[in-house]
N, C-alpha and C positions, 0 to 999 in steps of 0.2 A: 395361538401357537407362539406368538412373539414372547409371551411370558416364559415359556419353556426354553426357547432358543436363545433368548437374550438379545434378539434383533432390535436395534434402535435406528430406524431408517430416517427419522426426521431430525435435521440438524439446525440449530440456531446459528444464523449467519453472523451474529454480533459477537457471541462469546464462545461459540463452538460446542456448546452442550448438546448432547443427543437425547432423543425421546422416542418411546415406542409408538405413541399415538400423536396424530396431528393436533388433536384438541389440547393435549398437554403442551405442545409447542406454542400454540396460539395463546394459551394462558400465560406461559412463560414470557412471551414477548412483551406482555404488559409491564414487566419489571423494567425493561429497557426504555419503553416509550413513556412510562410514567402514567399510563392510562389506568384509572382505578374505577372499574365499572361496577364493583360490588359494594353496596352500601348497607351499613347496619341500621335497621329500622328503629333501634332503641336509642342510640346515641348519635347516629349520623356519620360515624367514622367510615372512611372509604378504604377499599382494599383492591389490589391488582389481581388477586386470585380468589376463587370461590372457597378453596380449602382454608385460606387465611381468615376469611370471614366466618367460616364454620367454627374454627378454633376460637376466634374472638367472641362469638356469641355465648360460649360457655362461661365467660366472665359474668354475663348478665343472668344466665340460668343457674349458675353455680354447679353445673354438671361436671363431675370429675370421675370419669368411668375407669380410669387406670389406677389400680390400688397396689401398694407395695405389700407383698405377702409376709415380709419380715416385721415391719412396724405398723402396717395398716394405713399409712399416709396415702392420700389420694391425689391424683393429678389429672389435668384436663388433656394432656398430650402424652402419647406413648414414649416419645423420645425424652421427655422430661423425667418420666418414670425410670427409663433405662439409665439416665445420668444419676438419678437419686440412688439407685441400687448399688452403684459403685461406692457410695459412702459406707455401706454395710460390708461389701466385699473387700474394700481397700484397693480395688483395681484402678490403676492409673495408666491408661493406654497411650496417652499423648506425651511424647518426649521432646524436649527442647534439643534441637540439633547442635546448639552452641555449647551449653553447659551440662546437658544430660538430665536436667531436672524433669520429674514426671508430674503429670496432672491428670485429674479425672474428668475434666471437661475441655473441649477444644477451645472454647472462648477464654478459658483461663490460660491456656498456652499462648493464644494470640496476644493477650494482654501482657504476658510475661515477655514475649519476644520484643516488645517495645523497649524493655529495659536494656536490651543489648544494642538496639538501634540508637539509643541515646536521644531519641526525639521526644521532647517534653514540651509541647506547644501550649499547654494550658497552665497559666501562671496565676497564683493567688495574689490579689492586689493588696492584701493586708500584710503578709509576711514575706512574700516573694518566692515561696516554694513552688516548684514546677511539677507538673504531672503529665504523664503520657496519654491519659484518658480524661475526657471531660467529666465522666462519672467520678473519677478519683478526686478531681478538684471539688465537685459538688459535695462529696462526703467530707472532705477536709474542711470546707467552709463552715460546717456545723460546729467545729471546734471554736471558731471565732464568734459565731453568732449565739452559741449556747443552745441552739435548736435541738430539741429532743422530741421528735414527732411520734415515736412509737411507745405506746403505753401498755403496761401489763394490766390485764383485766382483773387479776387477782389482788394485787397489792398496790396498784396505781403508780409503780415506779416507772420513770420515763427513760427512754434510751435514744441514742442518736441513730443507731443502725438496726434494721429489722433482724439481721442474723444474731445480733447480741440479745435482742428480745426473745428470739426463738430459743436460744440457749438458756436464758434466764427462766423461761416458762417451765423447764424441766425441774427447777427447784420446787415448784408447786406440784407438778404432776408425778415427780419421782421417776420419770422415764429415763432409763440408762441402758441404751441398746448396744453399747460397745463393750465387749467382754475380753479381758486378757486371758489368752489361752494357757498362760503359765501359772498364774495364781488365782484366776477366776474373778478378779476384781471387775466390777461393772462401772463404766464411765459414761458421761452424758455426750461427749464429743469424740469424733475420730481423732482429732488433733491431740486431745487429752490422752487417748489410748497410745498414740505414737510416742508422746512424751513419757508416759508411764513405762513403756517397754524398755526405755533407757535405764530404768532402775534395775532391771534384770540383767541387762547387758553391760552395765557400768559405763555406758557411753555418755560422755559429756561434751556436747558439740560446740559450746560457746565459751571461749576463753578470753579473760580480760587481759589486754595488752599492757596494763599498768601494774597490776599486782599478781597476775597469773592465775587468779581464781577461775574455776571452770563451772559451768552451769548446764543443767539439763534443758532448761527453757530459755528461749530467746527473750521472753518478757522479763524474766528474773535477771538476765544479763543486762538488758537495757536499763532496768531499775538500778542495778548495782553500779553502773557507770556514773550515775548521779552522785554516788558517794565520793568520788574523786574530784568532783567540781563543787563550787559554791553556788551554782545556779539554782535559783528557786523561782521558776517561771509562773507558778500558780498563786494568785493573790486572792485572799478573802475580802470581798467587797464590804463586809460588815465591820471587821476589826483591823483589816490591813495586814494580817499575818501572811507571810510568804511560805509556800511549801514546795517541795521538790517534785511531788507527784500529784497528778490529777486525782487519783484515788484517795490520797491524803487530804486533798481539799474537800472532796465530797464527804469524807468522814468527819472532817473538822466542821463543816457547815451544820452537821447535825447537833453540834454543841450549842449553836445559836438557835436552831429551830426546835430542839428537844425531840426530834424525830428518832424513833427506835423501831426500825422496820423489820428487825430480825427477832422472830418470836419462837420461843421454845414450845414445841407441840405437846410436851408432857405436862409442864406446869403453867404455861402461859406467860412466863416472864419475858419481857422484851429488852432488846439490846440495840445500841447504836452501831455496833460493828459485828460483822459475821464471825470474826475471830473470837469475840467475847462469848457469842452464842455457842461456838464449838467447844470452848473451854468449859462453859456452864453445863453442856450436855453430858460431860464426863461424870457429873455428880449423879446423874440418873442411870447411866449405863456402865460406867467403869468400876472396877474394884478399887476400894479405898485402901491402898497398900501402905500409905505412909502414916505412921502413928506417932503422936507426940508422947514421949515417955513420961512427961510431967503430968499431963491431965488426961491422956488417953484419947484425945480427939483425933479423928482419922481424916486423911486428905487423899484426893485422887492424884495430885501432882506434887512432886518433890519441892518445887518452889513455893507452893502454898504452905507446906509444912515449915519451910525455912522462914517465911514471913511470920508465921504464927509463933515460932520459937522466940522471936524478939519480944513478944509480950511478956514471956516469963523472965527473960534476961534483962528487960528494961532498956535494951539497945534501941537507940533512935539515931540512925546514921545520916539522916538528911537534915542539915542545919540551914536555917535562914541566914544569909550573909548580911541582912539589914539589922535584925534585932537579936539574932542568935538563938531563936527558938528552934528546937529539934523535933523531928517527926519520924514516925515508924516507916511510913511509905513516901515514896517520891511524889506520888499524886497529891498527897496531903500538903506537901511543901509547895507544889505548884499552885494549888488553890490558895494557900496562905499568902504567897507572894503578891497576889492580886490586891491584897489589903494595902501594901506599900506602893504598888504601881498605879493603883486606881483602875486597873483593867476590869472591864465588865463585858465578858464574852457572850453572855446569854441574853438574847433579845426576845421580848414578847412580840409575837407576830401580829397581835391585835392592836396594842397601844404603843409599841416600840420601846417600852421601858426596858432598861438594861440591868442585868444582875451579874454578880460574881460567880454564883454557883447554880448548877442545873436544878438542884432540889428546891432552891429558893424560887426559881422561875416556875417550877411545877406548882408550888403552893400559890404563887401569884395568879396563875391561870384560873384558879377557882373563883377569883373575883369576877371574872368575865362569865364563867359558866354558871355561877350561883351554887356550885357544889360546896358543901361544908363538911 
């Protein structure tokens, strides 16, 4: 009858919480006394409540009885499923009383509240940056150590954070559960959908205080601010080159390793940058609208035609300031300058020999593989 009446006659004298059953109160008291009477027979971990042990055992059995009807993802706890469903619905029931910001999880709100309190007791010993949570410091330290413990089982790419790996996996699976109700576009993340919606509303939330330029995304805004500074905090350990952005350093490192992780699913050609792959894909999917009036060659992009036209005009706008030799493309000039500077940016990972050009490195690798 207590279930129907809501009667909770058993009170905890320590915290004041009420319970319907004496057995529940007895179990609850273990939290205050520190008594952990329930032991996992698999790993030996102790728990103060039987229900906590039952949930823990699912880690060993792999049992996940609660399944999301929208995307099929399974969970070991019903409350975790309820929290997950809010990703699809966009429901954010937890509101900050100070600034009004909304969250889909109570733990996210609790972490956010620390930003208003100003209490940041966890300090990085390397750079001095402080954090309100120990977890935040742990995540931050990976930037200094370079640790990337989360590996993609498809392509082998490593990540610092599990949630970034989860997002990356959608590149391989093609899973795009978030749909724009206005234009029908499908996106991989709820945050991407929120950002995309600003395209329809013309909302640009991030404004540069130096030049006034506004941005849809906070990440683009942060990257833009580096344009106004000379700061280049990311250094290549092989050639010493300094770069403004970590993403730039990662892309630059592929010049040394020869890695080309972005593969065209249609023709199999590989690229070192995702942007190069995106441009390449237009060859297969897009209409070739730009035609050379001289030779009839077609291009998918206007800048591709512009570069091509210089072959007919003989124009070579990029000139070497050392010897005066001119080039059609800026990339060709950059490669040529290494002859004068002696720079050799491409290193063989087997024998460490250095080369000026990536194609020379590729041919050199055949010495080790025996391929002719």
